[in-house]
C-alpha positions as CSV (number, residue, x, y, z in Angstrom):
1,M,87.5,118.3,106.4
2,A,89.1,115.7,108.6
3,E,92.3,116.8,110.3
4,Y,95.4,114.5,110.1
5,F,98.5,114.5,112.3
6,K,101.9,113.2,111.2
7,I,103.2,110.6,113.7
8,G,106.3,109.3,112.0
9,K,107.4,107.4,108.9
10,F,107.9,103.9,107.5
11,A,111.6,103.4,108.2
12,A,112.1,100.0,106.6
13,S,110.5,96.8,105.3
14,Y,110.7,93.8,107.5
15,G,110.6,90.1,106.6
16,L,109.4,88.6,103.3
17,L,105.7,89.2,103.7
18,G,105.5,92.9,103.4
19,E,105.7,94.1,107.0
20,L,106.9,97.6,107.7
21,V,108.7,99.2,110.6
22,L,106.9,102.4,111.7
23,Q,109.2,104.9,113.5
24,H,106.8,107.1,115.5
25,S,107.0,109.9,118.0
26,L,103.8,109.1,120.0
27,G,105.8,109.3,123.2
28,K,105.1,105.8,124.5
29,K,105.6,102.2,123.6
30,T,102.6,101.1,121.6
31,S,101.4,98.3,119.4
32,L,98.6,100.6,118.1
33,K,96.1,97.9,119.2
34,G,92.7,98.8,117.9
35,L,93.9,101.1,115.2
36,Q,92.3,100.1,111.9
37,T,93.5,102.8,109.4
38,L,96.5,104.9,108.9
39,F,97.1,107.4,106.1
40,L,99.9,108.3,103.7
41,E,100.0,111.7,102.0
42,E,99.9,111.1,98.2
43,S,99.9,114.8,97.4
44,K,99.5,118.0,99.4
45,D,96.4,117.5,101.7
46,N,95.4,114.3,99.8
47,F,95.5,111.4,102.2
48,L,95.2,107.8,101.1
49,P,94.0,105.3,103.7
50,Y,95.8,102.0,104.4
51,F,94.1,99.3,106.5
52,I,96.0,97.5,109.2
53,E,96.1,93.7,109.4
54,K,98.3,93.3,112.4
55,T,100.8,95.2,114.6
56,A,103.5,94.4,117.1
57,I,105.8,96.4,119.4
58,K,109.4,96.5,118.3
59,N,110.7,99.1,120.9
60,D,109.7,102.4,122.5
61,T,109.7,104.3,119.2
62,E,109.1,101.6,116.6
63,T,106.2,99.3,115.7
64,Y,105.9,96.5,113.2
65,I,102.9,96.9,110.9
66,K,101.3,94.6,108.3
67,L,99.0,96.4,105.9
68,E,96.3,94.9,103.8
69,G,97.4,94.4,100.2
70,I,101.1,94.7,101.0
71,D,102.3,91.1,100.6
72,S,105.9,91.3,99.6
73,K,109.0,93.1,100.7
74,E,109.3,94.7,97.3
75,V,105.9,96.3,97.5
76,A,106.6,97.3,101.2
77,R,109.9,98.9,100.2
78,K,108.0,101.3,97.9
79,L,106.3,102.8,101.0
80,T,109.6,103.7,102.7
81,P,110.4,106.4,103.8
82,K,106.9,107.7,103.5
83,E,105.4,109.8,106.3
84,V,102.5,108.2,108.3
85,W,99.5,110.2,109.4
86,L,96.6,109.5,111.8
87,A,93.1,111.0,111.8
88,E,92.6,113.3,114.7
89,P,90.5,110.9,116.9
90,D,93.0,108.1,116.5
91,F,95.9,110.6,117.2
92,K,94.3,111.7,120.4
93,K,93.8,108.1,121.5
94,F,97.4,106.9,120.8
95,A,99.7,109.9,121.6
96,A,101.0,110.2,125.1
97,K,99.8,113.4,126.8
98,A,103.3,114.3,127.9
99,A,104.9,113.7,124.5
100,P,105.9,116.7,122.5
101,I,103.8,115.5,119.5
102,A,100.7,115.9,121.7
103,L,101.1,119.7,121.1
104,L,99.9,119.3,117.5
105,G,96.8,121.4,117.0
106,F,97.5,123.6,120.0
107,S,97.5,127.4,119.7
108,M,100.8,129.1,120.4
109,I,100.4,132.3,122.6
110,E,102.9,135.0,123.4
111,G,101.7,137.7,125.7
112,D,98.2,138.5,124.4
113,E,98.9,137.4,120.8
114,D,97.8,134.1,119.3
115,L,100.7,133.3,117.0
116,G,99.0,130.4,115.2
117,K,98.3,126.7,115.5
118,I,101.1,124.2,115.8
119,I,101.1,122.2,112.6
120,E,104.3,120.1,113.1
121,V,106.5,119.1,116.0
122,I,110.2,118.3,115.4
123,E,112.0,116.6,118.3
124,Q,115.7,117.4,118.7
125,P,118.1,116.5,121.5
126,H,118.1,119.8,123.4
127,Q,114.8,121.3,122.2
128,V,111.6,120.8,120.3
129,L,110.8,122.9,117.2
130,C,107.2,123.7,116.5
131,T,106.1,124.8,113.1
132,I,103.3,127.3,113.1
133,L,101.5,129.3,110.4
134,Y,102.4,132.9,111.4
135,K,100.7,135.5,109.3
136,G,100.5,133.1,106.4
137,K,104.1,131.8,106.5
138,E,105.6,128.8,108.2
139,A,107.7,129.7,111.2
140,L,109.9,127.4,113.3
141,I,109.6,128.2,117.0
142,P,112.1,126.6,119.4
143,I,110.5,125.3,122.6
144,H,112.8,124.6,125.6
145,E,113.0,125.5,129.2
146,A,113.9,129.2,128.5
147,S,111.0,129.8,126.1
148,L,108.1,127.7,127.4
149,L,106.0,129.3,130.0
150,K,103.2,126.8,130.4
151,V,101.0,124.3,128.5
152,D,97.2,124.6,129.0
153,Q,96.0,121.1,128.1
154,K,92.3,121.9,128.7
155,N,92.2,124.9,126.3
156,K,94.9,123.5,123.9
157,K,97.3,126.5,124.3
158,V,101.1,126.7,124.6
159,F,102.3,129.9,126.3
160,V,105.8,131.0,125.2
161,D,108.2,133.9,125.7
162,L,110.2,134.2,122.5
163,P,113.6,135.9,121.9
164,E,113.1,139.5,120.6
165,G,113.1,139.6,116.8
166,L,112.5,135.9,116.2
167,L,109.2,136.3,114.5
168,D,110.4,139.2,112.4
169,I,112.6,137.0,110.3
170,Y,109.5,135.2,109.0
171,L,107.8,138.4,107.8
């Protein structure tokens, strides 16, 4: 099964011809040049492809996107505020290596224990929250200067030192 990564959401429609504003957390200004397909999650783990006609940079975190078959602002408005996903190869191509979202798919390690894969990254002003599946349950793990030990890009691992008892609340 293909793996998909959430990169943001359609924040608004733009203009009269069905363009959309994509708010993304890819960590760099991008027009997504060369991207042909993005995905919207219709139901749990069921992704519907949308094909891109054209894109343009709005600012560091937003890109204008025109999708095939979306030709009016009324139709475009129905896609807001849906979350936008990329297939893994496209995600790796467009996400900045230093961006927090690049940690998606990494394993979180504390001591000798593999806590689980990072399935979501939530950026906040003073920290990043990573969602992992810990013993079958979703757990939110804060990542900041006090808890992050190192990131091993090559082996896709994030080493952390978590406050005592943090994981116990998820069991």
